N, C-alpha and C positions, 0 to 999 in steps of 0.2 A: 504494500500500500504506500503511495507517495506521501512524503512529508508535507508538501505544500497543498493547501486547500485550493480546489479548482473554483474559480469565480465565473459565473455565468451572468453577465450584466445584460439587462434588457430595458425597454422603455419604462417599465414600472419600478425599476430600481430606484431607491431613494438616494439623494445626494450624500447623506451621511454614510450609506453603505459603500459608496465609491471611496470615500475618504477612509473609512474603517478598514476596507478590504485592501486598498492599495497605498494608503499613507500619502507620502509626498508625491509619488508618481501620480496618484489619483488627483491630487490638488493641482499638479502641473497640467495634466490633461484637461481638467475642468477649465483652468484659466486659459489654456490655448484655444479652447472653444467658446470663450467669452464669459464663462461663469466665474466671477470673482468672489471667493469666499470671504475676503476681508481678513482683518487681523483677528485671529482666535476663533473665527467662525461662530460669532456670538448670536447671530440671528437664528434662534431655535426653530422657528417655523420653516425657514429655508432648508434646514437640515432634513426635514421630513418631506420636502417637495420631491416628486418623482422627476426623472430625467425628461419624460414626455411633457410634463407640465412646464418644466423649465424651458423646453424648446418652444412650446406653444406660446409662452409669455415672452419669448425672444430674449431670455437670459442665457440660453445655450444655443450655439450655432451648429448646424449640420449634425443632427442627432444620429443619423445612420453611420456616418463616418466616425463620430465619437464612439459609438458602441463597438464598431470594428476595432478601433484602437484600444479601447478598454479590454475587450475580450482577448486581444492578441497579447496584451501586457500581463493579464491575470494568469 
């Protein structure tokens, strides 16, 4: 059994799950696609926002490409 957990990120994945699962790499990918977590990620409601909702509200660019990158990283 592999040591590393396999991440399967999808449109319903929450922002906090990306950060918890990938740490700094997740933060960097979010920022690359337009989602700025800010200092300390203090906006609690945003933590529970899904990737799909973030894309719909234009806080996250190119959801399909973002998901491809996330899943290739995980």
